[in-house]
N, C-alpha and C positions, 0 to 999 in steps of 0.2 A: 504494500500500500504506500502511496505517496500522500502528501497533505491534501491533494486533490482527489484521492481515491485510489482505485486499483490501477496498476500499470500493466501493460500488455506482457512484458517479460516475466511477470510474476504468476502467470496463468499457465496451466498445463492441461492437455486433453485428459479427461477423466476426473478433473476436479469437480467435486460436488459443491453446489452453492448452499449456503445456510438456508434451511427451510423457513418458510413464512407461514404461520398458522393464524387463523382468524375465526372467531365464532361469528357465524352469519346470523344477523337479526333481520326482522322486517325492515328496520331503518336502513340497514346496509343495502338491501335490495331496492327499496324505494328511492333512496337518495342517489344511487347509481343510475336508476332509470330517469330520475329528474335531471341529473347533471347532463345526461346525454339527450334530453328532450324526447325520451321514448315514452309516449303516453299510453302505449298498449296496456290494456287492463291486466294481462297475466303477470305484470311486474308490480302491481299494487293492489289488486282486488283478489283476495283469497278465493271467494266463491267462483269468480270467473275462471281463475287458474285451475281450480279443481273440476268444475262442471264442464267448462268449454274447452280447456286445453288438456285436460286429462292428467294433470300433474298433481302432486300431493299438496302443493302450496304455491305461492308466488315464487319466482326464481330470478336469479341474476341474469341480466341481459348481456348481449355480446360486448358492448362498449365497457360495461362494468367489469367483466372478466378481463378484457384487454388491459384496463387500468390496473387491475391487481397483478397481472403478469408484468406490466411495465414497472410497477413499484418493486416487485420482487427482484427484477434484474437490476434496476438502478440502486436499490439498497445494497446490492453486492458490488456494483462498479464504483459507486460514489458519484458525485455531481458531474464529473467529466465523461462518464460513460454515455454514449449516444446511440440509441437504438436506430438501426438503419432499416431493418425489415422484421416483421413478425407475422407469423401465421399460426393459427390454432384451430382445433376442431372441438366443438362442444358435443359431448356424447350423452351426458346425463345432466339433469337440472341440479343446481345448487340452491337450496332453499333455507329459509329461516330455521334455526335449530341445528343446522349442520355446522361442523367444525371443518373448514376447508384448510388443507395444507398444500402449499405450492412448493414443489421441489424442482431441481434442475441440475444438469451436469454439462460440463464443457465437452463438446463432441468434435470440435474442429477449431483450428487456429490458422490464420493466414495474414500476410501483409500484402496489401495491394501495391500497384505500381506507383502510387503517390506516397507510399510509406505509412499509410494508415493501417493499424493493427486491428484485426477483426476476430472476434470469438463467436463461434456458433454454440448456442446453448439449447439443449432439448429440455422441454418443460412438461410438467404434469401437475394437474390440480386433482387432488383426491379428497374424498370424504370417507373416512374409515378405510375400508379395503377396496372401495369403488373408485376407479379412475373416471372422473367426470369430464375432464378436458385434457388434451395433449397438444403440444405445439413445439415451435422452435423460434428462436430469435437470433438475429445477426446484430451484434453490438460492437461499436467501435470503442476501443480502449486507448488511453494515452500511452505513447511509447515510453515516456518518462515524465518527471514532474513539470517539465516546461511545455509539453505537448498538450493540446486541447482539441479533441475531435469537433467540438462545437464551433471552433474557429474555421473549420474547413468549409469552403464555398465552391461553387461552380465545378470545374474539372477536378478539384481536390476532394470532392465529396461524391462518392459513387457507392451508395448503399446497395 
């Protein structure tokens, strides 16, 4: 780690990221939907979610899960880690009363032609023994304490 966070040279394929656990509440679900302006009732109306969507309760929407994955990765990298790409697939709903745990591991490292160091991290969001979502992220890490991926622009930023 540098004062600005994690440096590229300190990361190895196979490194596990510290897990992030959160007890999901109705507030967690509803505020995430509100923040992303997702007014669909399955994210705030229990009866609708159960009767019309066939789920056991209201559930996290896609942007809410994306935000949790982003937080997980940037908690690991520190403020200079810059996400270039992220993809994930939601398989099971995450509902109030669940304890979600996000985990990940470094599955690839590369330095591009501009000198930007990239880590590929595979992600999983689980509730108990059930994997609810999986995905991966490509995140730029500073080469050293003087590098900042957020300063890259134009041809120097190729996520």
